N, C-alpha and C positions, 0 to 999 in steps of 0.2 A: 451298306457297309462302307466305311471310310477307306479310301485308297492309301496304300503306302508302297514302299519298294519291296521287291521279292526276296532279297537275300540278306540274312544277318540283321544286325542292328541291336541296339540296347535302349534302355529307358532310365537314364540317370535321374535323380531328384531334380526337379526344375528350378526351384528357388528363384522365381522371377519377382524378386522383391521390389523392383523399381518399375514394374509394369504399369502401375497407376500414377506414376510421377511424370507430369508434363515436361516437355523439353524446356530447359532454362538456358538462356544465352549467357555465357561467361564473359566477363569484362576482358578487353584486349590486354594481354600480358605485357610487361615493360620490356621483355627480351624474348625473342623467339629463336630457335635453332632448327633449321630446315635441312634435313638430310637430302643429298642428291640421289640416293637410292631408295625410293619409296614405292617401288613397283618391280614386278618381274621384268627381267630384261636388262639392257644396258643402263647404267646410271646416267642421269642427265648431266650436262656440261654447264658449269656456271657461266653466266653472262655478265655478272657483276663483280666488283672488287671492293676492298676496304675503302670507305669514305663515300661511296655512291649513295645517292638518295633514291628511295623507291616509294611507289604508292601501292595501295591495296590492289591486287589483280594484275600487277605488272609482271611479265615473264622475267624470271631471274635465273632460270636454268633451262636449257633447251634439250629436247630429246636427242639421244645419241644414236638413233637408228629406228628401224620400223617398229621393233619391240622395245619401246622406251616411252617416256612420257615427259611432257613439259612440266615445269614447276613454276608456280606464281607466288608473289609475295603475299602473305596473309595480313600484313600490317604495312603501315607507312612509317618511314623513318630512314635511319642511316645504317648502311652495312658496317658492322663493327669489325668483321673479319670473315675470310673464307678458310675454314680450319677443319680439323678432325674432331668429332665428338663420339661418345659411346651411345650407340643406338640400341634398339630392342634386341638385336642379335648378341649383344655383349661385346662386340668388336668396335674398334674405332673406325668411323667412316667419314667421308668428306661431307661438309655441311656449310650452309650459309647462316651466319648469325647476324641478326638485325636488332638494333636498339629502336624501340618504338617511339615515335614522335607524332602525336595526334592520331587521326584516323582518316587520312585523305585517300579517296578511291580513284581509280582510273575513270575518266569522265563518261565513257560510253557504256558503263555497267548500269543496268536498270535495277535499282534497289527498292522499287516500289513492291507493294504486296498484291498488286493487281494481277489477276490470273490471265495469262495469254494463251488462249486455247487454239487459235487459228494457226495452222502449220503452213508456211509458205515456202520453206526451204526445200531444195531437191535432195534426194538420197545422198548424192555426192557432197553437197554443201553441209549436210547434217554430219556426215562422218568426218569431214574436214574440221568442222567446228569442234566436235568431241575430241579430236586429236589435238587441236590447238589449246583446248581447255585443260588438258592434262588429266582427263578422267580415266580412272582405273577401277577395277572391281572392288567395290566397297564392302563386300561381304568378308573380306580378309585375304582373298587370293592376290589382289592388287594386279591383275593382268590388264594391260592397257586396253581400254574398251574399244578403241577404233580398230584394233587388230581383229577382235571377235566379229566385227561388223563387215570384215573384208574376207569372206570365205575363199579358199584356194580355188584355182580354176577346176571346173568340173564338179564342184560341190555346191549344192543349193540348200537353202533353209526354207522349211514350210511352216514352222511354228516357232514363236518366241516364247520362252518360259521365263517368268519373272519369279525370283526366289524371295518369298516373304516368310520362309519357314522359321528362321532364326532358332535352329534346333539346339544350339549350345545352351547349356544351363546358365542361368543368371542373366544373360544378355537380353536387353529389351529395346535397343535403339531402333531397330527395324519396326518393331511393334508400334512404338510411339510415332515414327515417321508415317506409317500407314493411317494412323488415326488422325494425325494432325495436318498432313500434307497430301491427303489422298487425291485431290483434284490435280495438283501439279504432277504427282507421280503418274497419274493416268495419261496426262499429256506427254510426259516423258516416254511412257510406254508406246504411245502412238508415233512418237518421233523414232523410236527404235524400230518399230514395224515398218515405217516408211523407209528407213535406211536399209532394212533387210529385204524390202518389197515382199512382205508376208501379210496375209489377211487374218491370221489367227494368233492370239496371245493368251497364255494361260498363267494366272497368278496363283502359285501354290502357297497355302497358308495352313499351318497345323491347327487342329481344333482346340488347342489350349489358348487360342486367341479369338474367341467367339465374337468379341466386339469388333476386331479388325476384319473378320470374315464378313460380318453383317454390313459394316460400313463400306468396304470395298465392293461388295456385291451390289449395294444400292447405287454407288457411283458408276460402277462399270456397266450397269444396264444402259447407260447413255452412250457408251463407246462401242461401236460395231466391231465385232470380232474379238472382244476382250471378255474373258470370263474368269471367275474365281473358282479354284478347285480346293475345297477343304480336304485336309489330309489327316490321317491318324498320327498321333504323336510317336515318332520313332527316330532315334538318333542313329546315323547322321544323315537325315533326309535332306539337309541343305547341300550335300555334296551334288555336283552337277549330274553325275550318272545316276545317282539314286533318285534325284528329283525328276529326271526324265522318265525313269522307270515308273515312278509313282504316278505321274500326271498322264503319261502317254502309253505305258506298257512297252516301251521300246528299250532294248538293252544295247548299250554302246560296247562294241567289241574291245577286247584287251588291247591296250596300246593305242587306241584310237580316241579322236575327240568327238564331242557331241554333234558336230556338223556331219559326221558319218551317217547319222540316223535323221538328218534333216532338222536338227534343233540347235538353237543358240540360247544360252542361259545368261541372264543378267540379274543382279541383286536389285532389290527395291531402292536402296540407297544410290546405286548407280543410275537407275532410271530417273530419280529425282535430280541427280547432278546433271543428267543430260537435259532435262527440262531447263534448269537454270543456265546452262551453257548456250543452248540454242535459242531459247526464247527470251532470255535476260542478258545474254552476253556476259555471264558471270563464270569465271574459271573455278576450278576446285581448290578453294582456299580454307574451307572449314568443313566439319562433319559432326554428326551426333555420336557421342561416346557415353556408354553406360559405365558408371562407377558404382560398384556394389561389393557386397560381402556380408556374411552372417553377423559380424560384429560392428559393421559400419553404422554410425549414427543416422545417416540420411542417405540411403541409396538414391541415385538420381541419374537423370539423362541430361547431358550438357551439349549444347551447340558450341563447339570449341574451334578456335583458329588452329590451323596446322602449325606445328612448331612450338605450341604451348607446353611447358614442362608438366608432367603428370602430377607433380607435387601441388600444382594450382588446383587441379581437379579434385584431388584427394582432400585438400583443405576445404574446398567448397562443399564437399559431401560430409563434412563433420570432422575431418582430421583422421590421421592414422591411428587405428585402434591399438591399444597396448599389447593385445595378444596376436598381432599380425605375425605370421611365420613366413609368408611368402606373398609377393606382389606379382600377379600374372597379367601379361598383356594378352587380352582376348578372354576366351572362356576357359573353364577348368579341363575341357577335353582336348582341345587342340592349341590352346594358348601356351605361351613360354614365359617362364620366370624372368622377371626383369631385375637387373642388378643395381638400379638406382632410381630414386624418385625424380631425378632431373632428366631422365629420358623424355624426348618430346613426343607429342602426339603426331602421328603421320597419317597419310591417306588410308592406311590399312588398320588404324587403331579403332576397333569396334567396341572394345570394353577394357576396363581396368578392374580386376578382381583382387580384393584383399582377403586372403585366405588365412584363417586362424591357425595357430601353431599345431594343435592336435590333428588338423586335416592336412596341413602342409608337410608333415613328416612322412617320409617313406617307411613302409613296413619292411622287415627283414625279408630277404629274397630266399625262397625255398626251391628245391629241385622241381623240375617239371614233373607232374604226375600223369601226363598223357590223358587228361580229362576231355580234351578236344573242345572245351568251351570257347577258346579263342577262334577255333575254326568255324564254329556254329554262329558266332556273332559278326564275323568279318564280312562287311558288305561287298567286298570284292572277291569273295571265294578263295582267299589265300590261306596258307598254313603258317600263321605267325610263330607257332611253337618250333617250326623247322627253320624259318627265316632268321630267327634270333641267333641260334648257334652257327648258322652259315656266315652271318656277319661277324660273330665273335671270332671265328676261326679263319676269316678272310677267304672263304671258298666262293669267290665272286662269280665264276662261271655257273655254278649250280644255283646261286642266288638269282641270277638273271634267268635261268631256265624256269625257276619257280615263280617268275613274274613279280619280282620284288618291286619293280618300277610301277606296278599297278596300284601299290598301296596309296591311299589317299590321306594317310596319317591321322585318322579320326580318333585313334586311341581306344576303340572299343575292346581290343584284345587285352591291353593292359588293364582296363577298367574291370574286366570280368575274370581275370586270372586269380584263382584261389591261392596260388603260390607267390603272388606279388612280384612276378618277374617283369623287368623293364623291357617288355617286348618291343614297344614302339621306339624306345631309345635306340636299340640296336638296329631296328629296321630302317630308321632314319639314316643311321651311319652307313648301313649297307646301300641304301638308295643313293647317297651322295657318291659313294665310290663306284657303284655299277654305272650310274649316269655318267660319271667322268670317263670310265672305260668306253662306254657306248659312243660318247662324243668324240673321243680320240680315234676310235675305229672308223667313224664316219669321215673324220677330217683327213685320214690317210688313205681312204678308199680310192 
């Protein structure tokens, strides 16, 4: 029997229409807009100004603290300005705009396709290199990777878990990465194991990707301590706590991090970026993005430079369908609606979903009928039907008592609600406010 996590979950229609589409390299765009906040933590601080000339791979913004990340130029050319643009949040944020001129790279980046398997760097050197390369979690969370590799005092990791689940409907970028860059990915996993000083790594892959499971099992047989764990399809299995439960049977306590149960979780895209950073001296300047939708002419997976307007990707996939009602950054469950096609690709852009109008429209909201479906599907054991009115009525102390901060924002509650109640919308609002109150309390303690 295939493993999965023990609490809640749903199974939306998968619609993996681009699963058989090999990764295509998009041409370098004429202009890129690079937000300074592409990661969890403090926004990076710009190191360049209008008129400066830059090369591909050059540091253009420096991390502003331990939980922050460097940003590198994805193109060569001249800085047009450092200004504010509308990003995926819908708000104006600081960004560096560069006009592309040619494609000149920093000299010490190894651009060859030769696989470098031998690992010579020490754990400290690997972590340092990952931090310098600006690598963040490429599964969507965008947590700086070097921070995860530096457990707090007294905490130790005994297993590395690699997330190849890609449980969001429609998205296939991780699937294609495993099929096309499996060897590099495994070297990246060995680098992460070295950095963490662990002897065991588990690659979790859902069984709707049998080709990826077979391919990675064959390759992993040559890497000591690395094994593939096939998993039953169950959303949101890509969540850290759910994946740890599925692969190891360990439950992360409320309010705690995976390191509490001896685990560190990284996405397959992150592991590949680690390979490129440490073995090829290549910083994070591009990523694979799935562009898909039921009405899209040519669903595809594109290797795209950071900062590329999403309009370029949509055009490459056949253009914006006439019936498009919503453009979503990410997948349909956890993604967020975008306000413009000129929003740039960032480190956290895993997909662009063009949703037809009939599916994009919200249904009328009916009263809660206390059916408890939202409770039964919540993978964190919460009571969404209760958390929503607590947030509506600003009863923040009770919301905190009900563990609102444990919500992973997977959307399973909203997906299953027969009354079409916007449960997750209000829970997100509540999390933001309760989190603010908790940080204020800590600061004044």
